[in-house]
Each structure stands twice: as structure tokens, then as C-alpha cells.
C-alpha positions in Angstrom: 11.2 -179.0 111.7 13.0 -178.2 109.0 13.0 -181.0 105.9 16.2 -180.8 103.9 15.9 -181.6 100.1 17.5 -182.1 97.1 16.8 -179.9 93.9 15.3 -182.7 91.8 13.2 -183.8 94.7 11.5 -180.4 95.3 11.3 -180.2 91.2 9.2 -183.1 91.9 7.8 -182.9 95.1 7.0 -179.7 94.8 3.0 -179.4 95.5 4.0 -181.7 98.6 6.5 -179.3 100.0 4.6 -176.7 99.5 1.6 -178.4 101.6 4.0 -178.6 104.4 5.2 -175.3 104.3 1.5 -174.2 104.6 2.4 -176.4 108.1 4.9 -174.5 109.5 7.6 -176.5 108.3 10.4 -175.2 106.3 12.0 -176.9 103.6 15.7 -176.1 102.5 16.8 -176.9 99.2 20.5 -178.3 98.9 22.9 -178.8 96.4 25.9 -180.3 96.6 25.8 -180.4 100.5 25.3 -176.6 100.2 22.4 -174.9 101.1 20.5 -172.8 98.1 16.9 -171.8 98.9 14.5 -172.3 101.2 10.7 -172.8 101.6 8.5 -171.4 103.8 4.8 -170.7 104.3 3.9 -166.4 103.6 1.4 -167.3 106.7 4.3 -167.7 109.3 6.3 -164.9 107.2 3.3 -162.3 107.7 2.3 -163.5 110.9 5.4 -162.3 112.4 5.8 -159.2 110.6 2.2 -157.7 111.8 2.6 -154.9 115.0 0.9 -155.5 118.4 0.6 -151.8 120.3 1.4 -151.7 123.9 3.7 -154.2 124.1 6.5 -151.9 125.1 4.0 -150.0 127.9 5.3 -149.2 130.6 9.6 -149.5 128.8 9.6 -145.6 127.9 9.3 -142.3 130.6 9.5 -138.8 128.8 10.4 -136.1 131.5 8.1 -133.6 132.1 9.8 -130.9 130.3 9.6 -133.0 127.1 6.9 -130.3 125.4 8.5 -126.9 127.1 9.7 -124.5 124.6 13.7 -124.7 124.1 15.5 -122.2 125.1 17.0 -119.7 122.9 20.8 -120.8 123.8 20.0 -124.1 121.8 19.0 -122.5 118.8 22.3 -119.9 118.4 20.2 -117.3 119.3 21.6 -114.3 120.3 20.1 -110.9 122.3 
């Protein structure tokens, strides 16, 4: 859930807003009706950026000759 607050509300209630962010809420800070900042939990952000191996298993296929030596004409070598 997203909570929208003004700058003065954010200054007054910062500790409580940080507690909400740690519970997974996103807090948008507005000034004159324009969003100027966001408070989110660092734990939530870090969890998204952690890579898990094996998620693409079976999605890619490598040709049988992948490891074969490239022909001389590929390298522009003339005999």
C-alpha cells in the first residue's frame, strides 16, 4: 500500500513513517501536489536485487559446435 504525505507531515512523523516502510509500505512525499521523494524499506529493495541461480534453466540452448575452433577464414588468415 502507498501512503502520501506532505513534507511537513514527513518531518513531524518521520519515525512512524520509517516503521511503516520497514513493514513494506511505500511512502510518497509531496510538495504542492507533486511527488518529490519516496521512503521505502532497504530490506525490500535488497530482496529484489538478489539473483537466484537456475531461474533460466532450459530457456537457452547452445549449439553442439559452440566450443569448436573457428575456421581461418573467420579470422581473415590467408594461407
